[in-house]
N, C-alpha and C positions, 0 to 999 in steps of 0.2 A: 288339859291338852288332849292329844289323841291317845289311843289305848293299845296300839300294836307295838311290835318290836323294831320298827323302822328307826334307825339311828339318826335320821334327819328330822324326825318328828316326835319321838318319845321324849317326855320331859326329863327323865333321868339322863338321857344322852345330852340334852341341852346344858346340863351342869358340868359336862366334861370339857377338857381343853386338849389341844394337841400336845404331843411330847415336846419338851423345851428344845430338843435338838433340831426341830423343823426350822427351815430358813424363814427369817422374818424380814419385813420391809418397813416396820413402823419405828419412827423416831421416838425414843422413850421420853423425850422432853417436850415434844410438840404434838398437839392433837392432830390426827390425820383429817384431811378434808373429806366430808361425807357428801357424795353427790346424790340428790334425790332424783330418781328416775320416773317415779309416778306417785301422785298423792291425791286423795280425795278425803271425804269426811270419815271414811271407814278404814282405809288402808294406806300404807306408804311403803314404797319399795326403794331401796338404795343400792348403790354400788359399794360393796364392802371391799376395802383394800386388802391385799395380801398381808398376813401377819396380825390382823386385828381380830380379837376375840369377839364373839357375838354378845356376851354379857358377863357380868361378874360371876365368879365361882370361888368356892373355898380353896381351890387349887391355884387361884390366880391372885393371891393377896398382894403381890408386888406390882401388878399391872395397874396402869393409870387410866387407860382409855378402852372403851368398849363400844361396839356398834350400837347397842340398844340405848345406852345413855347419850351417845353423840347424836343419834337420830331423834331422841326425845327433845334434846336441846335445840335441834335444828327446826323441828316442826312445832314445838311449843306445847306438846301434850305427851302423856304417857303412852308407850307403845308396848305391844305384847309379841314376843317371838312366836312364830308358828312353824319354823323349821330351823335348820342350822346349816352353816357352812364350816368346814374344817378351818382351823386357824390360818394355814398357809394358802387356802384357796380364796381367790377373789371373785367378784361378780355379784349377780342379782340376789339380794336378800330382802325377804318380805316380812313386814310387821303388820299387825292389826292395831287399831286404835281403841279397841274395847275387848273385854273378855268374851262378849257374845260373838263378835266377828272372828275372834281368834279360834273359838270352838268350831265355828263353821269351816274355817280354812283347815284346821287340824283334821277334821273329818274328811276333807278332800284329800289331804296327804295320806290319811289312814286307808282310804279306799282306793288310793293310787290313781286318782283321776287328774291329778296335777302333772303336767308334762315338764320335764327338766332337760335342758340341753347344755352340754359343756363342750369346751374346746380344750384339747391337750396337745402338747408336743411330746412325742414319745421316741424312744430309741429305735432305730431301724426304719426302713421303708415298709409301708403297708399298702396293699392293693385291693383287697377284697373286704366288702362289708358283710357283717354277720351279726348274729346275736349269741352271746355267751351265757349259757345257763350253768353256772358253777357255784354250788353251795359254799358258804364261807363259815368257818368256825368263828364264834364271837370273840373279838379281841378284848381282853380284860385288862384293867388297870388295878393297881394295888389298893386304891381308895374307893372309887365308885363301884367296883365290881367284887368287893371282898366276899360278898355273900352269894355270888353267882357260881353255879356248879361248873367247874372247869372242864368236865366231861360232857357238857351239854352238846347235843347233836348239832351238826352244821345247819345253818339256816339257808333257805332258798335265796339266791342272789342272781339277778338277771340284768345284763347290760347289752344294749345294742351299740355297735360301733361302725363308723363309716369313715374310711380314709379320705381326706380331702386334697392334700398336697404332699409331695415327697421332695426331698433334696439330698444331695450328697456334696459335702464340702471337703476341700483338699487339706484337711488337718487331722492328724491322728489323735484319737482319744482312748486308745487301747493298743491292741496288737496289730490293728489294721492301719493302712496308710491314709485312709479317708474315714469320714464319719457320716453316717446316714441318719436322717430324722424324718418323721412324718407328723403332719397336722391331722388330728383325728377329731371327729364329732362323736360325742358319747351321750347316750341316753340311758340313764339308770331306770329300770322298771321296779326295782326294790331299793331300799335305802339302808343297806348294812354299813357299819362303820368302815371307812376307808374303802368302800366297795370299788370305786373306779380305779383307785391306785392298786388294789390287790388284783382286780381282774386284768388290768393291763400287764401287771407283772407276771401273772399266770400265762398270758399270751406271749411272753418273752419280749414284750414291748413296753418296758416300764416307763412311767411318766418322768420326764426330766425334772430334777430338783426334789424328787421324793427321797427323803433321807431315811425313811422307814422301810419301804418296799422296793426302792429303786436301785440304780446302778451307780455305785460310788465313784467310779472312774469317769463316767459321763457327767455326773453332777460336778465334779471337780473341774473338768474341762470347761463346762459352761460357765462356772464361776470365774475361772481365770481368763478364758478367751473372750467372753462377752461382758464381763464385769457386772453380772447380775446374779444375785443370790435369792432365788425364789422357787416355789413350786409352779411349774408351767401348766396350771390347770385353772380355768376360769368358768364360772357358772354364767353362761352366755345368755340364756333365755329361760323364762319361766312363763308358762301358760296355765290359766286357771279360770274358774267361774267366779265372778265377783260375789262375795259372800252375801250381799244384800240384793243386788239386782239380777244376778244370774248371768250377766253379760260375760262373754269370753274376753279375757284380757291377756294379751301377750306382751310381756315386757322383755326387751332385749337391750343389753348394755353394749357400749362400744369397747373395743379392745384398748387396753392401756398402752401408753407410749412405749413401754418395754417390749410389748408384742410387735408393734409396728417397726421398731428398730431392728428386731430380730428378723421380721419378715423381709426387710430390706436386705439384710445380710444373706438371707436364704434365697433371694430372688423371687419372693412372694408378694411384692409390692401391690397394694390395692386389689388383691384378689378376693378379699373378704371385707366388704363394706356393709355397714348397717344403714339401710335407708328408712326403715320403719321401726325406731326404737321402742315405741309403744303403739299397740294396735288394739282398739276396742271394737268388737264386732257387734 
């Protein structure tokens, strides 16, 4: 796989899973449905549901379902992961159908030529777009990082953010009489572990449903008021050069029903529709 420290592409990071306290949406007894967004002889892209691990791990011995195995069964051939999505994050997940194509795609991730776009719902209203350049210390776990120097210098981490919609609802979720939220487009230019979640928390606009870096009161309010327990972060779009032909491919997934229901409650109905889910230039 690729050779840098990008947590979305480095193979050692692919072996890690989210903390068990993160909110899950996967039924332990029923395999989740995998939607294929794009497929050809070399690659396949799916929509990964929230709560689904990318692949098997020594830390996930009790898990039954994994995106890699479910995709393999769906398309009828072995697939190779070329990046990762955190367990509670849903959205576009790309696989290669051969190690050769996987290496080419991993080089694209390593050279940061692949563009990733996310949507997130965050605490508070936001009005100004900007780029945050804020280095992050490597987050370590007891097993996978036991040999990593805990005093290692912070790594470069850059994220562009663009507020899209704001709302204020007449329900208290803390000491205020109302609650404010924003829908934000996020573009990570590096791939540090939990980068988007940590960067938005640094901006005082934590992503709703983030149990590690977020706002516990807001998370509880969302669970109780909207009856949904998830991280409100979706990998909406992935743009890359086809590993064989070099054609630009842009794969965009639709928002899940949970998002559309929330949009209705926020008065955001039909303001973000996907007309071109797959674009080949």
